N, C-alpha and C positions, 0 to 999 in steps of 0.2 A: 721547609722541606723541598729535597730537589727533585728536579726533576730530571727525569732518565731521557736523552735526545733519542735515542733509538726506538726507547717503547712508546714516544709522541709521532715522532715515524711511523711507526709501524700502524700506530691507531687512524692515525688520520690514512693510511691506506684502508685499511681497511673500514673506516666509516667514508671516505671517497667510493672505493667498491659500493658500499651497501646506497649511495646515490646515484651511482649508474645505474643497481638495479631497480630501486623506485622509479627512476624515470624510463625504462623501458616498460616497469608498471603502467607510468601513467601513458604513452604510447598505447600500448593493447586499449588502455581503456577510452583513449579518445577515438579508437580504431573501431571498437566495437560498439561505440554508440554513433558513430555514424551507418555503421555495416548495419542496425536496427532503426535508427532513424529512415534510411533509405531502403526499407526488404518488406516488403507487406505478404502474406499468405492467400488473400482473394482478392479482386480487385474487381467492382461496379463501377463502368462509365456509362452515365446518362445523359442524353443530348436532347432538346426542343423539348421540355418539361412543359407542364398545363399549367398556370399559376393553382399551387394548394395539392398538386398532387403530394400524394402517400404515399414513402418507398419502404416496401416490405412486403412480410415480416422479415425485420434482422434477427436471426437464432442466435442467441448470443451464451454459448455451451463452456465457456471458461471465468472461474469471475475476473476481473478487474482485465478484461477484456477493453483493447485498445481501438479505437478506428478511428482513420486519419480521413478527412474530408475536405477535398480541395476545390474549388468555390473559382471559376476564371467567365472575366467578362468578356465578350468578345467583340464587342457595342462600338463606334468609331464616332465620337465627340457625342457620349451619353454619359449620363449617371445616373443610377439606380442604389436602393438603399434595399440590400438581399435578406432577408433573415431564413434563418430557420429552429425546428422546433424537434424537441428528441421526445418521444409518443408514448406511452406505456401501451401492454395487451390488451388495455381495455382503449386503448386511443384519444389517450389523458396527457398532456401536460407535464411532463415532468422539467423541462427547462429549456430555455430557445438561445441562440447566437445569433446575431447580425453584424453588417458591414457596408457601410457606403464602397461602392466599387464607380470606379470611371475612366472617361479615356477625352482629354482635351487635345488638340491639335491646331496650327496655323499657320501662318506666315505672317513675318514681320519683318523689319528694316534690316535685320541677320537673317532671314532666312528663314528656312521649315522649322519647328519647332513641336516638341510631343509633352504632354508629362500625361500622368496616370498611375492610378492605383486597383488595379484588373485582378488582385488576384487574393482572395481568403480562404485561410488554412484554419483547420477545426481541430484538436485531435480530443477523442471523446472516449471514456472511459466509463464501460460498463461495470458496475461493483456488484455486479447481481444477475446470475442467471435466468435467461428465458425470453420473451421472444418484444420486443422494439420494434419502432414503425421511425421514420421521417418525414415533415413534410417542409416544405420549402415554398416562402411566398416573396412575389415581388410584382413590380409592375408587367401589368398584361403583355402590354407591346414591346417590351423588353428579354422575357423570358427566353426567347427563342435564342438570343442571342449569351445564352449562358449556360455552360458542361460543366456537370459534379460529378467527379469522382472517387468512391468511395472504396477503402483501401485497411480491409484487417491484418494489422500489423505487427511482427513476430513478439515485438513486445516492447517495455520503454526504454528510450536512449537517454534518460534523464539519469539515472542511478549511477550509472557507466562513468556519466560527462561531468558530475558531481565528485562522484571519487579522485576521477584525474585530473581535476582542476583543482579539489583542495592539495591532492598528495605534491601537486607542481608546484601550487605556491612553499606551501611546508619544506620543498626541497630548493627550493629558491634562496630560503630564509639558510637553510641549513646547510649549505653548499655556501654561501656567501658566509656565517661564521666557522666551520671548516678551514676555508684560503683566504680571508680578509687579507695577512700577511700578503700573501701572492699575489692576490687583484692590486693589491695597491703598490707593490712593486711594478708590478705588470701597468696598471696607470700610470705611472710617472715615468716611465721608459716614453710610454706613450705620448706622455707631454710633451717630453724632450724630442720627440720625432715631429712632434707638430712644429713645436717651434723652432725645428733649423728650417 
């Protein structure tokens, strides 16, 4: 079977344009995911909480509402285990989360050094409407060094990020298959230039 070079050229032009369109889709998906990840509808800030404080009620009006909880540990040269619980309307525990937060610093022969893991971020998805509460626990003497931010997110960034990533991988493979002869030629020219 004889291949018409002009038809092949037209086909490559079409597929390359299609690759460009899909690349634009990937960029839009990534920008949208960043927008969702960094945007919130409502924000609540809490400082100087007491041990075992219950926050709420949180009135979840929409199914699959996402709340982003950010905990920051501000104490110097200290460590603490910080835990949280999600409670239902009867204040029974639905699930828990937690993390070790710490900071260390000092001086040695090379000068001042500092290491830390001061931040915990938790994304809570409430699958049902209703009233919920949050309860936080840690060591009494360090709770004043912790700040908590609760944000109701506009939506989940994960589907947009996943779609963008999947199509980006596919477009790289497809673009390589369509243009492997051109890529090979340009690579050979590049090697010749580097050899000189």
